[in-house]
C-alpha positions as CSV (number, residue, x, y, z in Angstrom):
1,M,-21.2,-3.6,8.6
2,C,-17.4,-4.3,8.8
3,L,-14.4,-2.0,9.4
4,I,-10.8,-2.6,8.2
5,V,-8.2,-0.7,10.3
6,D,-4.7,-0.3,8.8
7,A,-1.7,-0.7,11.1
8,N,-0.8,3.0,11.0
9,V,-4.0,3.8,13.0
10,R,-4.1,0.6,15.1
11,N,-3.9,2.7,18.3
12,L,-7.5,3.7,17.7
13,L,-8.4,0.1,18.8
14,S,-6.9,0.6,22.2
15,E,-8.2,4.1,22.9
16,R,-11.4,3.5,24.8
17,N,-12.9,6.8,23.8
18,S,-12.1,6.6,20.1
19,L,-14.9,6.6,17.5
20,V,-13.7,3.3,16.3
21,N,-14.2,1.7,19.7
22,A,-17.5,3.5,20.2
23,W,-18.7,1.9,16.9
24,L,-17.3,-1.6,17.7
25,N,-18.8,-1.6,21.2
26,G,-22.2,-0.4,19.9
27,Q,-25.2,-2.3,18.8
28,T,-26.1,-0.4,15.6
29,G,-25.3,-2.2,12.4
30,N,-23.8,-5.4,13.9
31,P,-20.3,-4.0,14.0
32,R,-17.3,-6.2,13.1
33,L,-13.5,-5.6,12.7
34,V,-12.1,-7.5,9.7
35,A,-8.5,-8.5,9.9
36,G,-6.5,-11.5,9.0
37,G,-3.1,-12.7,7.8
38,K,-0.4,-10.1,7.6
39,L,-2.7,-7.3,8.6
40,L,-3.8,-9.1,11.8
41,E,-0.1,-9.7,12.7
42,E,0.7,-6.0,12.1
43,L,-2.3,-4.9,14.3
44,A,-1.4,-7.3,17.1
45,N,2.3,-6.2,17.1
46,K,1.5,-3.8,20.0
47,E,0.6,-5.5,23.2
48,H,-2.3,-3.3,24.1
49,V,-3.8,-3.7,20.7
50,G,-3.3,-7.4,20.8
51,K,-5.3,-7.6,24.0
52,R,-8.1,-5.6,22.4
53,L,-8.2,-8.0,19.4
54,I,-8.6,-10.9,21.8
55,E,-11.5,-9.0,23.5
56,L,-13.1,-8.4,20.1
57,E,-12.7,-12.0,19.1
58,R,-14.3,-13.3,22.3
59,A,-17.2,-10.9,21.8
60,G,-17.7,-12.1,18.3
61,R,-16.7,-8.8,16.8
62,L,-13.5,-9.8,15.0
63,R,-13.7,-11.6,11.6
64,S,-10.6,-13.3,10.4
65,P,-10.6,-14.6,6.8
66,D,-8.6,-17.7,5.9
67,R,-4.9,-16.9,5.8
68,T,-4.2,-19.1,2.7
69,M,-7.0,-17.4,0.8
70,L,-5.7,-14.0,1.8
71,S,-2.1,-14.9,0.7
72,W,-3.4,-16.1,-2.7
73,E,-5.5,-13.0,-3.2
74,E,-2.5,-10.7,-2.3
75,T,-0.3,-12.6,-4.8
76,R,-3.0,-12.2,-7.5
77,L,-3.3,-8.5,-6.9
78,R,0.4,-7.9,-7.1
79,R,0.7,-9.8,-10.4
80,D,-2.4,-8.2,-11.9
81,G,-0.8,-4.7,-11.6
82,R,-4.1,-2.8,-11.5
83,C,-4.1,-2.4,-7.8
84,V,-1.9,0.6,-6.8
85,S,-1.2,0.1,-3.1
86,N,1.7,-0.3,-0.7
87,D,-0.6,-2.6,1.3
88,H,-1.8,-5.4,-0.9
89,H,-2.4,-7.5,2.2
90,V,-5.0,-5.0,3.3
């Protein structure tokens, strides 16, 4: 199972007792955080969250899709017009 965390709640990644971290540190469901491209930059923008992302990556619990593919998909979503979002990069 994967989780996508938007930048507006990124502090949950650095709060050791948060439900997000409890799940990411657990063994049930093979937990993974998925973040790449612009979203990964936004999450890592705070130092304590950046350190947590490094920990997750080293533990094999961070999945980062290809940046070029993400950029292409974001452009496609913007042009299509059916996706109503202020975060096409998410």
